[in-house]
C-alpha positions as CSV (number, residue, x, y, z in Angstrom):
1,M,135.3,148.8,55.1
2,Q,131.8,149.1,53.4
3,Y,129.3,151.4,54.5
4,V,125.6,150.4,54.4
5,D,122.8,152.8,54.4
6,T,119.1,151.4,55.7
7,D,116.4,152.6,57.9
8,L,116.4,149.1,59.7
9,D,117.6,149.2,63.4
10,I,120.8,147.7,63.9
11,E,119.5,144.2,65.3
12,Q,117.3,144.0,62.1
13,Q,120.5,145.0,60.1
14,K,122.6,141.9,61.4
15,D,120.1,139.6,60.9
16,K,119.5,140.6,57.1
17,I,123.6,140.3,56.5
18,T,123.7,137.4,58.5
19,S,120.7,136.2,56.1
20,V,122.5,137.2,53.3
21,V,126.3,135.5,54.0
22,S,124.8,132.7,55.3
23,G,126.2,133.4,58.6
24,E,126.1,133.1,62.1
25,K,126.2,135.8,64.7
26,V,128.6,135.1,67.3
27,L,129.2,138.4,69.5
28,F,127.1,141.6,69.8
29,R,128.3,143.2,66.8
30,T,129.9,140.0,65.1
31,I,129.1,137.3,62.0
32,A,131.3,134.7,61.0
33,T,131.3,133.8,57.8
34,A,133.2,131.5,55.5
35,F,135.4,134.1,53.9
36,G,135.8,136.0,57.6
37,E,134.0,138.0,60.1
38,I,131.8,140.9,59.7
39,D,131.2,143.9,62.6
40,V,128.5,146.0,62.0
41,N,129.2,149.7,63.5
42,I,126.9,152.4,63.7
43,N,128.3,155.0,62.1
44,E,129.4,157.9,64.0
45,D,129.3,160.4,60.9
46,F,125.9,159.2,60.0
47,D,123.6,162.4,58.8
48,E,120.7,162.1,57.4
49,K,120.6,164.9,55.0
50,K,124.3,164.2,53.6
51,R,123.7,160.6,53.3
52,N,121.7,161.1,49.7
53,L,124.1,163.0,48.1
54,E,124.8,162.1,44.9
55,S,128.9,161.9,45.1
56,D,130.4,160.8,48.7
57,G,126.9,160.5,50.4
58,F,127.7,156.6,51.4
59,I,130.1,158.3,54.0
60,Y,127.4,159.4,55.9
61,S,125.7,156.1,56.1
62,R,124.0,154.9,58.8
63,Y,126.0,151.8,59.3
64,Y,129.5,150.4,58.4
65,L,131.0,147.3,58.0
66,D,134.5,145.8,58.9
67,I,135.1,143.0,57.6
68,E,138.3,140.5,58.9
69,P,139.3,137.8,56.5
70,I,139.9,134.4,57.6
71,E,143.4,133.2,58.0
72,G,144.9,131.3,55.0
73,I,141.9,132.8,52.8
74,E,143.5,134.0,49.0
75,Q,143.4,137.3,47.6
76,Q,140.8,136.8,44.7
77,E,138.5,134.4,46.6
78,Y,138.2,137.1,49.4
79,I,137.5,139.5,46.8
80,S,135.2,137.5,45.5
81,H,133.2,136.9,48.3
82,I,133.0,140.6,49.1
83,G,131.5,141.0,45.6
84,E,129.3,138.8,46.2
85,L,128.3,140.4,49.3
86,L,127.8,143.6,47.3
87,K,125.4,142.6,45.1
88,S,123.4,140.7,47.4
89,L,123.0,143.6,49.9
90,W,122.3,145.5,46.3
91,S,119.6,143.2,45.8
92,S,118.1,143.3,49.1
93,G,117.3,146.8,48.8
94,L,120.4,148.2,50.6
95,K,122.6,151.0,49.3
96,S,126.2,150.0,49.9
97,V,129.7,150.8,49.1
98,A,132.8,149.2,49.4
99,A,135.9,151.2,50.4
100,C,138.9,149.5,50.5
101,D,142.4,148.9,48.2
102,F,140.6,146.6,45.9
103,E,137.3,148.4,45.5
104,E,138.2,148.8,41.5
105,E,137.8,144.8,41.2
106,L,134.4,145.0,43.1
107,P,131.3,144.8,40.7
108,Q,130.7,148.7,39.7
109,K,133.8,149.5,41.2
110,G,132.7,148.7,45.0
111,G,129.5,150.8,44.1
112,Y,130.5,153.9,44.0
113,G,128.6,156.3,42.5
114,R,125.9,153.9,41.9
């Protein structure tokens, strides 16, 4: 899972992510990429005030992404793509933090505390 915080509406958020990953919107909330499918979801725990907390405010972000790797992709290649996605989101001005089993292997440890 990857949390993304922005004031963009969900359609703008999907457009931004589609552009960042050179993907294609295939369903209402799904973006197909070379490394997997990304579902853009509204975070039910979104909290306008708590999202700016320094330590764990990311869990109150407006959106979260569920990312499912394509069949047959090697773990390290998948991790590399997730790292590139994080860096692209950050350079686009979006706050993003990965919450996964391999966050220690990602740039800036997945963005925690960034």
